[in-house]
C-alpha positions in Angstrom: 187.9 -65.5 96.8 191.0 -63.4 96.8 189.0 -60.3 97.8 187.5 -62.1 100.8 191.0 -63.1 102.0 192.5 -59.7 101.5 189.7 -58.0 103.5 191.3 -59.3 106.7 194.8 -58.1 105.7 196.4 -54.7 106.4 196.0 -51.9 103.9 199.7 -52.1 103.1 199.4 -55.8 102.4 196.5 -55.3 100.1 198.2 -52.4 98.3 201.3 -54.5 97.5 199.2 -57.4 96.3 197.1 -55.2 94.0 200.2 -53.4 92.7 201.3 -56.6 90.9 197.9 -57.3 89.3 196.5 -56.0 86.1 194.6 -52.7 86.6 191.2 -54.3 85.9 191.7 -57.3 88.3 192.9 -54.9 91.0 189.9 -52.7 90.5 187.5 -55.6 90.6 189.0 -56.6 94.0 189.1 -53.1 95.4 185.4 -52.6 94.6 184.6 -55.2 97.3 186.1 -53.1 100.1 184.3 -50.3 102.0 185.1 -46.7 101.1 187.4 -46.0 104.0 189.5 -49.1 103.3 189.5 -48.3 99.6 191.0 -44.9 100.3 193.6 -46.3 102.7 194.7 -48.9 100.2 194.8 -46.4 97.4 197.0 -44.0 99.4 199.5 -46.8 100.2 199.4 -48.1 96.7 200.2 -44.6 95.2 203.1 -44.3 97.7 204.5 -47.7 97.0 206.9 -47.9 94.1 209.5 -50.5 95.3 209.0 -53.5 97.5 211.6 -55.9 98.8 211.1 -59.5 97.5 211.2 -60.9 101.0 208.2 -58.7 101.9 206.4 -59.8 98.7 206.9 -63.4 99.7 205.4 -62.9 103.1 202.4 -60.7 102.4 201.3 -61.8 98.9 201.1 -65.6 98.3 199.5 -64.9 94.9 202.8 -63.3 93.8 204.9 -66.3 94.7 205.4 -67.5 91.1 206.3 -64.0 90.0 208.6 -63.5 92.9 210.5 -66.7 92.2 211.2 -65.5 88.7 212.9 -62.3 90.0 216.4 -61.7 91.2 216.3 -61.8 94.9 218.9 -59.1 95.2 216.8 -56.5 93.4 213.8 -54.6 94.6 210.6 -55.2 92.7 209.0 -52.1 91.1 205.2 -51.8 91.4 202.7 -49.4 92.5 202.9 -45.6 92.4 200.6 -42.9 91.0 200.3 -44.4 87.5 199.4 -47.8 89.0 196.7 -46.3 91.1 195.4 -44.2 88.1 195.1 -47.4 86.0 193.1 -49.1 88.7 190.8 -46.1 89.2 190.2 -46.0 85.5 188.4 -49.4 85.9 186.3 -48.3 88.9 182.9 -46.6 89.2 183.0 -42.8 89.1 181.7 -42.5 92.7 184.3 -44.9 94.0 187.0 -43.0 92.1 185.9 -39.7 93.5 185.8 -41.0 97.0 189.3 -42.4 96.8 190.7 -39.2 95.2 189.0 -37.1 97.9 190.6 -39.0 100.7 193.9 -39.1 98.9 193.8 -35.3 98.4 193.2 -34.8 102.1 196.2 -36.9 103.0 198.6 -35.9 100.1 197.5 -33.1 97.7 200.6 -33.5 95.6 200.1 -37.3 95.2 196.4 -36.8 94.4 197.5 -34.3 91.7 199.9 -36.8 90.2 197.2 -39.5 90.1 194.6 -37.1 88.5 197.1 -36.2 85.7 197.2 -39.9 84.7 193.5 -40.6 84.8 191.5 -41.0 81.7 188.7 -38.5 81.1 186.1 -38.5 78.3 187.8 -35.5 76.8 190.9 -37.6 76.3 189.2 -39.2 73.4 190.4 -36.1 71.5 193.9 -37.7 71.9 192.9 -40.4 69.4 193.6 -39.7 65.7 190.9 -40.4 63.1 192.3 -43.8 62.2 192.1 -44.8 65.9 188.7 -43.3 66.2 187.4 -45.4 63.3 188.8 -48.5 65.2 187.0 -47.4 68.3 183.7 -46.7 66.4 183.8 -50.1 64.7 184.2 -51.9 68.0 181.5 -49.8 69.6 178.2 -51.4 68.4 175.9 -49.8 71.0 174.6 -46.6 69.4 172.3 -45.9 72.3 175.3 -45.9 74.6 177.2 -43.5 72.3 174.2 -41.1 71.9 173.9 -41.0 75.7 177.7 -40.4 76.2 177.7 -37.5 73.7 174.9 -35.7 75.6 176.3 -32.5 76.9 179.6 -33.0 75.1 181.2 -29.9 73.4 181.1 -29.5 69.6 184.7 -30.5 69.1 184.4 -33.8 71.0 181.0 -34.6 69.5 182.3 -34.0 66.0 185.4 -36.1 66.8 183.1 -39.1 67.1 180.7 -38.3 64.3 183.4 -37.6 61.7 184.8 -41.0 62.3 181.7 -42.9 61.2 179.5 -43.1 58.2 177.1 -40.2 57.5 174.1 -42.5 58.0 175.3 -43.7 61.3 176.2 -40.2 62.4 172.7 -39.0 61.4 171.1 -41.9 63.4 173.1 -41.0 66.5 172.1 -37.3 66.2 168.4 -38.4 65.8 168.7 -40.6 68.9 170.1 -37.6 70.9 167.2 -35.4 69.8 164.5 -37.9 70.4 165.7 -39.2 73.8 164.4 -37.3 76.8 166.4 -35.9 79.7 169.2 -38.0 81.1 170.6 -38.1 84.6 174.3 -37.3 85.1 174.8 -40.8 86.3 173.4 -42.2 83.0 175.7 -40.0 81.0 178.7 -40.9 83.1 177.9 -44.7 82.9 177.7 -44.5 79.1 181.0 -42.6 78.9 182.7 -45.1 81.3 181.6 -47.9 78.9 183.4 -46.1 76.1 186.5 -45.4 78.2 186.7 -49.1 79.2 186.6 -50.0 75.6 189.4 -47.5 74.9 191.5 -49.0 77.7 191.0 -52.5 76.2 192.1 -51.2 72.8 195.1 -49.4 74.3 196.1 -52.6 76.3 195.9 -54.5 73.0 198.2 -51.8 71.4 195.5 -50.9 68.9 195.2 -47.3 69.9 197.3 -44.9 72.0 195.7 -42.0 73.9 197.8 -38.9 73.7 197.5 -36.4 76.5 197.7 -32.6 76.1 201.0 -31.1 77.2 203.0 -34.4 76.8 205.7 -34.9 74.2 205.8 -38.0 72.1 208.7 -39.4 70.0 
C-alpha cells in the first residue's frame, strides 16, 4: 500500500520516507519502482543526511509518530551512504548494480562511499569461528550452501567448512562435486540468501561483520 502511494511522490519525498525505515522495509518498497526512479531515489537518499522536522511532517505521514517524539528545534539525522548501502544489501543483485551504475554516473565519490559499506560474500571472512558456527547452525539449507560455495576461493570455502562437522562438510563437498554446471545467477541467489541471514544475525547482535582495513576497539 505504501509503495503504491509513494510512486506518485517526488524522488526526494520517497528518499526521506525510506531513510526513516528499516533497511529491509525500505528495500521491499524500492523494489516496486522502475529502475530509473530507483536510481533517482537512491541518489537523493545517499545525499540526504539531515532533514528538518517540518519537512518530515509534510512529506512523510508515516513518520508522524516518530516526528512528534523528536525535539522540533533539532534536525533529524537519516539517510546517507550507509543508509543506502543497508537498503541495497536487501535488494536483488541486478537492482543493486543498476542503482550503483546510475549513482556512479552522477556522483563517483558518493558511489565509492556506498560500495565500501556494501556486504559482499567475501565479507564472511570477517566472521570469527564462533560466529561462523552460529551462522552454520542457522543455515539449514545445505543445497543453498553448496551452490554458494561454487567458484569460491579456498580460503572462503574452508572458512565455511571448518565451522561445521566433518560429516556435514563432506556432504557439502559431495553435493558440489555431483551437481552440474550452475549459472552465475543461481550462485549469486544462493550467496544472497546467506548474506540476508548474516544481516539478520547482525541486526540481532549475534554476529558482527568486520571489514578489512577498519579498526575496531
